[in-house]
C-alpha positions as CSV (number, residue, x, y, z in Angstrom):
1,M,-108.4,-99.6,27.9
2,T,-110.0,-96.8,29.9
3,L,-108.3,-94.3,32.3
4,S,-108.0,-95.5,36.0
5,P,-109.9,-93.2,38.3
6,T,-107.4,-91.4,40.4
7,Q,-108.5,-87.6,41.2
8,P,-112.1,-87.2,42.0
9,A,-113.9,-84.2,40.1
10,L,-117.3,-82.6,40.5
11,L,-119.7,-81.0,37.9
12,V,-122.5,-78.7,39.1
13,L,-125.0,-77.0,36.7
14,A,-126.6,-73.6,37.5
15,D,-129.9,-75.4,38.5
16,G,-128.0,-77.4,41.2
17,T,-127.8,-80.6,39.3
18,T,-124.8,-82.4,40.3
19,Y,-122.5,-85.2,38.7
20,K,-119.6,-86.9,40.3
21,G,-116.8,-88.2,38.3
22,W,-113.0,-88.2,37.9
23,S,-110.4,-85.9,36.6
24,F,-108.8,-86.4,33.1
25,G,-107.1,-83.0,32.8
26,A,-105.6,-80.3,34.9
27,S,-106.4,-79.8,38.5
28,G,-108.4,-76.7,39.4
29,T,-112.0,-75.1,38.8
30,A,-113.5,-74.1,35.4
31,I,-116.7,-72.1,35.1
32,G,-118.5,-71.7,31.9
33,E,-121.5,-72.5,29.6
34,V,-122.2,-76.2,29.5
35,V,-123.0,-77.3,25.9
36,F,-122.8,-80.5,24.0
37,N,-121.2,-81.6,20.7
38,T,-122.7,-84.7,18.8
39,G,-119.6,-85.3,16.7
40,M,-118.4,-88.9,16.6
41,T,-114.8,-87.7,15.7
42,G,-112.8,-84.5,15.8
43,Y,-112.3,-83.8,19.5
44,Q,-109.2,-82.2,19.2
45,E,-110.4,-79.8,16.6
46,V,-113.5,-78.9,18.9
47,L,-111.2,-78.5,21.9
48,T,-109.0,-75.9,19.9
49,D,-111.8,-74.1,18.1
50,P,-111.8,-70.4,19.4
51,S,-115.7,-70.4,19.0
52,Y,-115.9,-72.5,22.1
53,C,-114.2,-69.9,24.3
54,G,-116.0,-69.5,27.5
55,Q,-117.7,-72.9,27.2
56,I,-117.5,-76.5,28.9
57,V,-117.9,-78.9,26.0
58,T,-119.8,-82.2,26.6
59,F,-118.9,-84.8,24.1
60,T,-121.7,-87.3,23.5
61,Y,-119.5,-89.8,21.8
62,P,-118.9,-92.4,24.6
63,E,-115.1,-92.5,24.5
64,L,-112.6,-89.9,23.8
65,G,-108.6,-90.3,23.5
66,N,-108.4,-93.2,21.1
67,T,-106.5,-91.3,18.5
68,G,-104.5,-89.0,20.8
69,V,-103.4,-85.4,19.7
70,N,-101.1,-84.0,17.1
71,P,-100.1,-80.6,15.8
72,E,-101.7,-80.9,12.5
73,D,-105.4,-81.3,13.9
74,E,-105.3,-78.1,16.1
75,E,-107.5,-75.3,15.0
76,S,-105.7,-72.6,17.0
77,D,-102.3,-72.8,19.0
78,R,-104.0,-74.2,22.2
79,P,-107.3,-75.5,23.6
80,Q,-109.9,-72.8,23.9
81,V,-112.6,-74.5,25.9
82,K,-113.0,-73.7,29.5
83,G,-113.5,-77.3,30.3
84,A,-114.4,-80.7,28.8
85,I,-116.9,-83.7,29.9
86,A,-116.7,-87.3,28.7
87,R,-118.0,-90.6,29.5
88,N,-114.9,-92.7,29.1
89,I,-111.3,-91.7,28.3
90,C,-108.6,-93.9,26.7
91,P,-105.2,-92.9,28.0
92,K,-103.0,-94.8,25.5
93,P,-103.9,-93.6,21.9
94,S,-103.4,-95.7,18.7
95,N,-102.8,-93.6,15.7
96,W,-99.7,-93.1,13.6
97,R,-100.2,-89.3,13.7
98,S,-100.6,-89.1,17.5
99,T,-97.9,-87.3,19.4
100,Q,-99.5,-87.1,22.8
101,S,-102.4,-88.6,24.9
102,L,-105.5,-86.4,25.4
103,P,-105.1,-86.4,29.3
104,D,-101.5,-85.1,29.0
105,Y,-102.5,-82.6,26.4
106,L,-105.3,-81.2,28.6
107,K,-102.8,-81.1,31.6
108,Q,-100.1,-79.4,29.7
109,H,-102.7,-76.5,28.7
110,H,-104.3,-76.3,32.2
111,V,-107.8,-77.4,30.9
112,V,-110.1,-78.9,33.7
113,A,-111.9,-82.0,32.6
114,I,-114.3,-84.7,34.1
115,Y,-115.1,-88.2,32.9
116,G,-117.1,-91.2,34.4
117,I,-120.5,-89.2,34.4
118,D,-123.6,-90.2,32.5
119,T,-123.2,-87.8,29.4
120,R,-126.3,-89.2,27.9
121,A,-128.4,-88.0,30.9
122,L,-126.5,-84.5,30.9
123,T,-127.2,-84.2,27.2
124,R,-130.9,-85.0,27.6
125,K,-131.2,-82.5,30.4
126,L,-129.5,-79.8,28.3
127,R,-131.8,-80.3,25.3
128,S,-134.8,-80.2,27.5
129,V,-133.9,-77.3,30.0
130,G,-131.5,-75.4,27.7
131,A,-127.6,-74.7,27.8
132,M,-126.7,-73.4,31.1
133,N,-123.6,-72.4,33.1
134,G,-121.9,-75.0,35.1
135,G,-118.7,-75.7,37.0
136,I,-116.1,-78.5,36.9
137,S,-113.6,-78.7,39.9
138,T,-111.1,-81.0,41.4
139,E,-110.5,-78.7,44.5
140,V,-114.1,-77.6,45.2
141,L,-115.9,-80.9,45.9
142,D,-118.8,-79.3,48.0
143,P,-121.8,-79.0,45.4
144,A,-123.2,-76.0,47.4
145,E,-119.9,-74.1,47.2
146,L,-119.3,-74.9,43.7
147,L,-122.8,-73.8,42.7
148,E,-122.4,-70.5,44.4
149,Q,-119.4,-69.8,42.0
150,V,-121.5,-71.0,38.9
151,Q,-124.5,-68.6,39.8
152,D,-122.0,-65.8,40.1
153,A,-120.8,-66.2,36.4
154,P,-122.2,-64.0,33.8
155,S,-124.6,-65.4,31.1
156,M,-123.5,-65.9,27.5
157,A,-126.1,-63.7,26.3
158,G,-124.6,-60.2,26.1
159,L,-121.1,-61.5,26.5
160,N,-118.4,-60.3,24.0
161,L,-115.5,-62.9,24.0
162,V,-114.0,-61.8,20.6
163,R,-111.5,-59.9,22.4
164,E,-110.2,-62.8,24.2
165,V,-109.4,-64.9,21.0
166,T,-108.7,-62.4,18.3
167,T,-105.0,-61.9,17.0
168,S,-103.1,-59.0,18.7
169,E,-101.5,-58.2,15.3
170,V,-101.7,-58.2,11.7
171,Y,-100.2,-61.1,9.9
172,E,-100.1,-63.0,6.5
173,W,-101.2,-66.6,6.8
174,A,-98.4,-69.2,6.2
175,D,-99.4,-72.6,7.2
176,P,-97.1,-73.8,10.0
177,T,-97.9,-77.5,9.7
178,N,-98.5,-77.8,5.9
179,P,-100.4,-81.0,6.4
180,E,-100.5,-83.5,3.5
181,W,-104.2,-84.4,4.1
182,Q,-105.5,-81.4,2.5
183,Y,-108.1,-82.3,-0.2
184,G,-108.3,-80.9,-3.7
185,C,-109.7,-77.7,-4.8
186,A,-109.7,-75.1,-7.7
187,A,-106.4,-73.2,-7.7
188,A,-105.8,-69.7,-9.1
189,A,-105.6,-69.3,-12.7
190,T,-102.2,-69.6,-14.2
191,G,-100.4,-66.3,-14.2
192,E,-103.0,-64.6,-12.2
193,E,-102.0,-62.4,-9.5
194,P,-103.1,-63.9,-6.1
195,L,-106.4,-62.4,-4.8
196,T,-106.0,-60.5,-1.6
197,V,-108.4,-61.5,1.3
198,V,-108.5,-59.5,4.5
199,A,-109.9,-61.9,7.1
200,I,-111.3,-60.1,10.2
201,D,-110.3,-62.5,13.1
202,F,-113.3,-62.9,15.6
203,G,-111.8,-66.3,16.4
204,I,-110.7,-67.8,13.2
205,K,-110.0,-71.5,12.6
206,R,-106.8,-72.4,10.9
207,N,-108.8,-74.7,8.2
208,I,-110.7,-71.6,7.0
209,L,-107.3,-70.0,6.4
210,R,-105.9,-73.1,4.7
211,R,-109.1,-73.3,2.3
212,L,-108.7,-69.7,1.3
213,A,-105.1,-70.2,0.6
214,S,-105.6,-73.5,-1.2
215,Y,-108.0,-71.6,-3.5
216,G,-104.9,-69.2,-4.3
217,C,-105.6,-66.4,-2.3
218,R,-103.2,-64.2,-0.4
219,V,-104.7,-64.1,3.3
220,I,-104.0,-61.2,5.7
221,V,-105.5,-61.7,9.0
222,V,-106.3,-58.5,11.1
223,P,-107.5,-58.1,14.7
224,A,-111.4,-57.7,15.3
225,N,-111.0,-54.1,16.3
226,T,-109.2,-53.0,13.1
227,P,-110.9,-49.8,11.7
228,P,-112.2,-50.0,8.2
229,E,-109.8,-47.6,6.7
230,E,-106.7,-49.6,8.0
231,I,-108.4,-52.9,6.4
232,L,-108.7,-51.0,3.1
233,K,-105.2,-49.9,2.9
234,F,-104.5,-53.7,2.0
235,N,-106.4,-52.9,-1.2
236,P,-108.4,-56.2,-0.6
237,D,-110.1,-58.1,-3.5
238,G,-112.5,-59.5,-0.7
239,I,-113.4,-59.4,3.1
240,F,-113.7,-62.6,5.1
241,L,-115.7,-62.4,8.4
242,S,-114.5,-65.3,10.7
243,N,-116.2,-67.4,13.2
244,G,-116.0,-66.5,16.9
245,P,-117.4,-66.9,20.4
246,G,-120.0,-65.2,22.5
247,D,-123.0,-63.0,21.7
248,P,-122.7,-61.7,18.0
249,A,-124.9,-58.5,19.1
250,A,-122.3,-57.6,21.8
251,N,-119.7,-57.3,19.2
252,V,-120.3,-53.7,18.6
253,E,-117.0,-52.8,16.9
254,G,-117.3,-55.8,14.4
255,I,-120.7,-54.7,13.4
256,E,-119.8,-50.9,12.8
257,T,-116.6,-52.0,10.9
258,T,-118.6,-54.4,8.6
259,K,-121.5,-51.7,8.2
260,A,-118.6,-49.4,6.9
261,L,-117.1,-52.0,4.6
262,L,-120.4,-52.8,3.0
263,E,-120.2,-49.2,1.3
264,T,-117.2,-50.3,-0.6
265,Q,-119.4,-53.1,-2.3
266,K,-116.5,-55.5,-2.0
267,P,-117.0,-59.1,-2.1
268,M,-117.7,-60.4,1.6
269,F,-118.1,-63.9,3.0
270,G,-119.0,-64.7,6.5
271,I,-119.1,-68.0,8.4
272,C,-120.7,-68.6,11.8
273,M,-120.0,-65.5,14.0
274,G,-119.4,-63.7,10.7
275,H,-122.6,-64.7,9.2
276,Q,-124.4,-63.2,12.3
277,I,-122.2,-60.2,12.2
278,L,-123.1,-59.7,8.4
279,G,-126.9,-60.2,9.2
280,L,-126.6,-57.5,12.1
281,S,-124.8,-55.1,9.8
282,L,-127.5,-55.4,7.2
283,G,-130.2,-54.7,9.7
284,G,-131.2,-58.0,11.0
285,E,-131.3,-59.2,14.7
286,T,-130.1,-62.2,16.6
287,F,-131.4,-64.4,19.4
288,K,-130.0,-67.1,21.6
289,L,-131.0,-70.7,20.8
290,K,-132.2,-73.0,23.6
291,F,-129.2,-75.4,23.4
292,G,-127.5,-74.5,19.9
293,H,-126.2,-76.6,17.1
294,R,-123.0,-78.3,17.6
295,G,-122.2,-81.4,15.5
296,L,-121.1,-82.7,12.2
297,N,-124.3,-83.9,10.6
298,Q,-126.7,-80.9,10.5
299,P,-128.9,-80.8,7.3
300,C,-129.1,-77.3,5.7
301,G,-130.7,-76.3,2.3
302,L,-133.6,-74.7,0.5
303,R,-135.5,-75.6,-2.7
304,Q,-134.8,-79.2,-2.8
305,K,-131.0,-78.9,-2.4
306,V,-129.6,-80.3,1.0
307,E,-125.9,-80.1,2.5
308,I,-124.8,-82.1,5.6
309,T,-123.0,-79.6,7.5
310,S,-120.6,-79.0,10.5
311,Q,-122.0,-76.5,12.9
312,N,-121.0,-74.9,16.2
313,H,-123.1,-71.9,17.4
314,G,-125.6,-70.9,20.2
315,F,-127.1,-67.8,18.5
316,A,-129.0,-67.5,15.2
317,I,-130.4,-64.6,12.9
318,A,-134.0,-63.9,13.3
319,A,-135.6,-64.6,9.9
320,E,-138.4,-62.0,10.2
321,S,-135.7,-59.1,11.2
322,L,-133.9,-59.3,7.8
323,P,-134.7,-56.6,5.3
324,H,-136.3,-59.0,2.6
325,T,-136.3,-56.2,-0.1
326,S,-132.5,-56.5,-0.4
327,V,-131.5,-59.9,1.5
328,E,-132.7,-63.4,0.9
329,I,-132.4,-66.4,3.1
330,S,-130.3,-69.1,1.0
331,H,-130.2,-71.9,3.6
332,L,-132.4,-73.2,6.3
333,N,-131.4,-75.5,9.2
334,L,-133.8,-78.3,8.1
335,N,-133.9,-79.6,11.8
336,D,-135.4,-76.3,13.2
337,R,-135.8,-74.1,10.2
338,T,-133.6,-71.4,11.6
339,V,-131.6,-69.1,9.1
340,A,-128.4,-71.1,7.9
341,G,-127.4,-68.9,5.1
342,L,-128.2,-65.5,3.5
343,R,-127.0,-63.6,0.4
344,H,-127.6,-59.9,-0.9
345,K,-129.8,-59.7,-3.9
346,S,-127.5,-57.0,-5.5
347,L,-124.1,-57.0,-3.8
348,P,-121.6,-59.8,-3.7
349,L,-122.3,-60.5,-0.1
350,F,-123.0,-63.9,1.4
351,S,-122.8,-66.0,4.6
352,V,-123.5,-69.3,6.3
353,Q,-124.2,-70.2,9.8
354,Y,-122.2,-73.4,9.4
355,H,-118.6,-74.4,8.7
356,P,-117.8,-75.3,5.0
357,E,-114.2,-75.7,5.9
358,A,-115.2,-78.7,8.0
359,S,-112.4,-79.8,10.2
360,P,-114.0,-81.9,11.5
361,G,-116.9,-82.6,9.3
362,P,-118.2,-83.3,5.7
363,H,-117.0,-81.4,2.7
364,D,-120.5,-80.8,1.1
365,A,-120.2,-76.9,1.2
366,D,-116.7,-76.3,0.1
367,Y,-117.9,-74.8,-3.0
368,L,-118.7,-71.7,-1.0
369,F,-115.0,-70.9,-1.1
370,D,-115.1,-71.1,-4.9
371,R,-118.1,-68.9,-5.0
372,F,-116.3,-66.2,-3.0
373,V,-113.1,-66.5,-5.2
374,E,-115.3,-66.2,-8.4
375,A,-116.9,-63.0,-6.8
376,M,-113.4,-61.4,-6.0
377,R,-112.3,-62.3,-9.8
378,E,-115.4,-60.6,-11.1
379,H,-115.0,-57.6,-8.8
380,R,-111.4,-57.3,-9.8
381,K,-112.2,-57.3,-13.5
382,A,-114.9,-54.7,-13.1
383,R,-112.5,-52.5,-11.2
384,E,-109.6,-52.7,-13.9
385,Q,-112.0,-52.0,-16.8
């Protein structure tokens, strides 16, 4: 069963391309960077991932809404996308965990969304031309008028969106949902004092916090603009650099904070934006990808070892910019050979461009959390000797 068309909606890209469809979300107008996600599942996790702040997401899977939405699958406390684009919508979910339909959820959170358009054609265009700004509207149905608003919007390059999604205050993580679907991992050693991780929140996903806690860590989350000296007051065993939205090079505060923390030689682990921030702090440079990597089956690896990974990013570290005397590339994206992971040759610092916490996606790279925990244990032992 698909949603019956009721309210017309319009999608206009920055190059003037127009798509007419129907609304399945809130009424209004949304302007953002139009990107596509190739995952066949996990639409709720995508919608609530803070890394998608400022973006309108095209779902390439042909039908959304079959499993509804539920509190356990949210990666933050609300949808973070500017808007959503789909081919077909199922208005009546069939899943025992569902508490609400997708259209009702988007209306509740004032997210503008359009369905009934050729998402295959739209995706092919974004792949050939590149991600670009666009607008969805249920109130501005004149393409020329909506195009004018789209062309006035800022480009994602140079845009710092971290301040829009970071926490406003320090908090210690305690899972509000305590989902029963968590998968197993190596817990802290019996009798061991929990390792303290300070997570710098550039737009952190809940499942990252769950994974760190599942490995026996005490996790303290701090705002992205927290000074290094305030972070060190928690006497952390390790520093975690989270995912987040926007242009990593524009996050000057995060880069300067990370540079200062490098001097402590504490273990540091970065994911996605955190990976880019670490690379920039070590002297590297980033660049904007043509259409980014957003999906659940991106192959990454090096030296005959391959992981299938979940990814969501539009920027990457330039391999030639890294100081190769001190930093080595640990993973490459095997589709386009861009940098997917790095590690320091002498310090306990490493990062990946993908999401080992999955949610949604494969669990191939969950070992990275164990690696971080072991690095913190070794650091603690060395400090105590």
